[in-house]
C-alpha positions as CSV (number, residue, x, y, z in Angstrom):
1,M,81.7,51.8,16.0
2,Q,79.9,50.4,19.0
3,D,76.8,52.3,20.1
4,L,77.6,53.9,23.4
5,E,74.1,54.1,24.9
6,P,73.4,50.4,25.2
7,L,77.0,49.9,26.3
8,T,76.7,52.3,29.2
9,R,73.4,50.7,30.2
10,Q,75.1,47.3,30.2
11,I,77.9,48.6,32.4
12,E,75.5,50.3,34.8
13,A,73.4,47.2,35.0
14,S,76.4,45.0,35.7
15,F,77.7,47.2,38.6
16,T,74.3,47.7,40.0
17,R,74.0,43.9,40.2
18,I,77.3,43.7,41.9
19,Q,76.1,46.3,44.4
20,N,72.9,44.5,45.1
21,E,74.2,40.9,45.2
22,Q,77.7,41.2,46.5
23,M,78.3,44.5,48.3
24,R,75.0,44.8,50.3
25,G,75.7,45.8,53.9
26,I,79.4,46.4,53.5
27,P,80.5,49.6,55.4
28,L,82.8,50.4,52.4
29,L,79.8,51.8,50.5
30,N,78.9,55.4,50.5
31,P,75.1,55.4,50.8
32,M,74.9,58.9,49.2
33,L,76.1,57.5,45.8
34,K,74.7,55.3,43.1
35,V,76.1,53.5,40.1
36,Q,76.5,55.8,37.1
37,T,78.6,56.0,33.9
38,I,80.2,59.3,33.0
39,G,81.9,60.6,29.8
40,F,81.9,57.4,27.7
41,Q,83.4,58.1,24.3
42,H,85.3,56.4,21.5
43,Y,89.1,56.8,21.7
44,Q,91.4,55.1,19.3
45,E,88.5,52.8,18.3
46,R,88.0,51.7,21.9
47,C,85.3,52.7,24.3
48,I,86.4,54.6,27.4
49,G,84.7,56.4,30.3
50,I,84.3,56.4,34.1
51,I,82.1,54.2,36.2
52,I,81.0,55.6,39.6
53,T,79.8,53.2,42.3
54,P,79.3,53.7,46.0
55,W,82.6,51.9,46.6
56,M,85.0,53.1,43.9
57,M,85.5,55.3,40.8
58,N,87.3,53.7,37.9
59,L,88.3,54.7,34.4
60,I,87.3,51.7,32.3
61,M,88.3,50.8,28.8
62,L,86.7,48.2,26.6
63,P,88.2,46.6,23.5
64,G,87.6,47.8,20.0
65,E,85.3,45.8,17.7
66,N,88.3,44.0,16.1
67,E,90.3,43.4,19.3
68,D,90.5,40.2,21.2
69,W,91.5,40.6,24.9
70,S,90.5,37.1,25.9
71,E,94.2,36.0,26.3
72,L,95.3,39.0,28.4
73,E,96.4,37.9,31.8
74,L,94.2,39.2,34.7
75,G,96.0,41.7,36.8
76,R,98.5,42.6,34.1
77,K,99.3,46.3,33.7
78,Q,98.8,47.7,30.2
79,P,100.2,51.2,29.4
80,H,98.0,53.5,27.3
81,R,98.8,57.0,26.0
82,F,96.2,59.8,26.3
83,P,96.5,63.4,25.2
84,S,97.1,64.5,28.8
85,N,99.4,61.7,30.1
86,P,100.2,58.0,29.9
87,F,98.4,55.7,32.3
88,K,98.8,52.1,33.3
89,F,95.6,50.1,33.2
90,M,94.9,46.8,34.9
91,V,93.4,43.9,33.0
92,N,90.1,42.9,34.7
93,E,87.0,40.8,34.0
94,V,83.6,41.8,35.2
95,D,80.4,39.6,35.0
96,G,78.1,41.0,32.3
97,I,81.0,43.0,30.7
98,G,83.8,40.6,30.1
99,K,87.5,41.5,29.7
100,C,88.2,45.2,30.3
101,Q,91.0,47.4,31.4
102,T,90.6,49.7,34.4
103,Y,92.4,52.5,36.1
104,S,91.5,53.2,39.7
105,L,90.7,56.8,40.3
106,H,89.3,56.8,43.8
107,S,88.4,54.2,46.5
108,P,86.7,54.2,48.9
109,M,84.2,57.0,48.1
110,H,83.4,58.4,51.5
111,E,84.8,61.9,50.7
112,F,82.1,62.5,48.2
113,V,79.1,64.2,49.8
114,N,76.6,63.4,47.1
115,Q,76.2,62.1,43.6
116,D,76.7,65.5,42.0
117,H,80.0,65.9,43.8
118,A,81.3,62.5,42.4
119,T,79.9,63.3,39.0
120,A,81.6,66.6,38.8
121,A,84.9,65.0,39.7
122,A,84.5,62.4,37.0
123,K,83.5,64.9,34.4
124,S,86.6,67.0,35.3
125,F,88.9,64.1,34.9
126,M,87.5,63.1,31.5
127,Q,87.8,66.6,30.2
128,T,91.4,66.9,31.4
129,L,92.3,63.4,30.1
130,M,91.6,64.5,26.5
131,V,93.5,67.8,26.7
132,E,96.9,67.7,25.0
133,V,99.7,68.9,27.2
134,E,103.1,70.2,26.0
135,H,105.2,68.1,28.4
136,P,103.3,65.1,29.7
137,D,104.5,63.1,32.7
138,E,106.5,60.0,31.7
139,D,105.1,57.9,34.6
140,P,102.5,59.8,36.7
141,Y,101.4,56.6,38.4
142,D,103.7,56.0,41.4
143,E,103.3,52.2,41.8
144,T,105.4,52.0,44.9
145,L,103.5,54.7,46.7
146,L,100.1,53.5,45.7
147,G,101.1,49.9,46.7
148,R,101.8,51.2,50.2
149,I,98.6,53.1,50.3
150,L,96.6,50.0,49.2
151,R,98.2,48.0,51.9
152,G,97.3,50.6,54.5
153,E,101.0,51.4,55.2
154,E,100.7,55.0,54.2
155,K,98.2,57.7,53.7
156,G,98.6,60.0,50.7
157,E,97.0,62.2,48.1
158,V,97.7,61.7,44.4
159,E,97.2,64.5,41.9
160,M,95.9,63.2,38.6
161,G,94.1,64.8,35.7
162,G,93.6,68.2,37.4
163,F,91.9,67.1,40.6
164,A,93.1,65.5,43.8
165,L,92.3,61.9,44.5
166,A,92.6,61.2,48.3
167,E,93.4,57.7,49.3
168,D,93.0,58.2,53.1
169,V,91.2,54.9,53.7
170,T,92.2,51.9,51.6
171,A,89.9,49.2,50.4
172,S,91.9,46.6,52.2
173,Q,91.8,48.4,55.5
174,A,88.1,49.2,55.2
175,A,87.5,45.5,54.5
176,L,89.5,44.5,57.6
177,D,87.7,47.0,59.8
178,S,84.3,45.5,58.7
179,G,85.3,41.9,59.4
180,L,86.0,41.1,55.8
181,T,89.3,39.6,54.5
182,P,90.6,40.9,51.2
183,A,93.1,38.8,49.2
184,A,96.6,39.1,50.4
185,D,98.0,40.5,47.2
186,P,97.1,44.3,46.9
187,E,96.7,44.0,43.1
188,I,94.2,41.1,43.5
189,S,92.4,43.2,46.2
190,R,92.0,46.0,43.8
191,R,90.6,43.7,41.1
192,D,88.3,42.1,43.7
193,L,87.1,45.6,44.8
194,L,86.1,46.3,41.2
195,R,84.0,43.1,41.0
196,G,82.7,43.3,44.6
197,V,84.5,40.1,45.7
198,Y,85.2,39.7,49.4
199,R,85.4,36.6,51.6
200,R,84.1,36.8,55.1
201,E,86.3,35.5,57.9
202,T,85.2,32.2,59.4
């Protein structure tokens, strides 16, 4: 199996580079936070864990050694079963990491008062993710609701994995407030948020 220590260092380096080169000066960032990986482990021969950044917290999955995700369509949703619940991941590609699948837990990150706060939430989620439940939810991810939240049409709070994930300020709205224009498609915007891709209005 893949050694987790160099993998987590690679992930942290990639997102730190995104922060320094592509996210600098954007109000979306929480200055109290830094890039950090949490809870990475092997699950069904893949590597999975949480990446914390000043702009988002994502569950991220990387392919197993014998898997080829090169042909997976970017933005496509992939269902995966965990002991706690099924989750639908999005296919992404990140410089320095390659093809991966991500599940957005929280964005933006302004509600976290410091790194310890964010780290505790991430650890709690990872612990709960791997706990078998007797009656798991069939579809805990409300695509319609979260689509409205991402577009700024509704505020809401989603309960996942034993802790509340508030979506009071969306990435798209935060970008608009700061003079940045996210992509029109909310799914593309979420992928762009992961990679730190925005285009400034001209």
